[in-house]
N, C-alpha and C positions, 0 to 999 in steps of 0.2 A: 410637474409644477415645482416641486421642491428642488429638483436639479437646476431649473432655470433661476430660481431665487439664489441658490448657492453660487452659481456662476456669476450672477450679477453682483452680489455682495463681495464675493471673493476677488473679482477683478477690480472692483472699485477701490479696494485697499491700495493697490499699486498706483492707481490714478491719483489718489489723495497724497501718497508719498511723493510721487513725481511733482505734483503741484507744490507740496511743502518745500521741496528742494529748490524750487524757483520763486519762493515767496519773497516779497519786497520788504517785509517787516517781521519782527519777532511775533507780533500778534497774529499775523497771517500764518506764519510757520506753525504756531501753536494750534490755531483753528484748523488748519488742514490736517495736521497729525491727529487731532482729536476726532475729526471726521473719519479718518482712517481707523481709529480705535473703535468707533461706533460700528463701522462696517465689519471689522474683525469679530466683534461680539455677535453681530448678526450672522456672520459666516459660521461661527461655531454653533450657534443656535440651529441653523439649518442642518448642519452635520449631525448634531444630536438628535434632531427629528428623524433624519434618515435612518439612524441606528435604532431609535426608539420605535419606529414603525416596522422595523424588520426589513426594510427595503435594501439596506446595505449593512454588512457585518461591521462590528466595532473594529475588528482587525484590519479591514480595508481602509478605514478612515483614521486610524490611530495616529499614523505618522503626520497626516495633515492637521489633525487636532493639536498634536504636540507642536508642530511648526507655528500654528496660529497662536498658541500660548507663548511661544518664544518671541514671535513678532510683537505680541501685545506688551511683553516685558520691555522690549527694545523701545517701542514707541512711548510707553509710559515714562521710561527713563529720559528719553529725549525731550518730552514735554516738560517734565519736572525741571530738567537742567535749563531749558529755555525760559521757564518762568522765574527761576532763581537769578538768571542773568539779565532779566528784562529791565 
């Protein structure tokens, strides 16, 4: 169950990013990226639950958690820039 949730939210981030790249307005760009940020938060949550329940070791997921944090920083920066240029 947790793995399915992780797969769903993790792949949704890419879908939101792809939609943002094809957005027709700044508002739509911001909205799609903010949706991606929500999915990233959910993805990290599921990974933390997998570690917390002992189903997966921290060391196996650490690289993915770090990457999610890096993607979060990138998307936050992109949204901030878009809002300033709006």
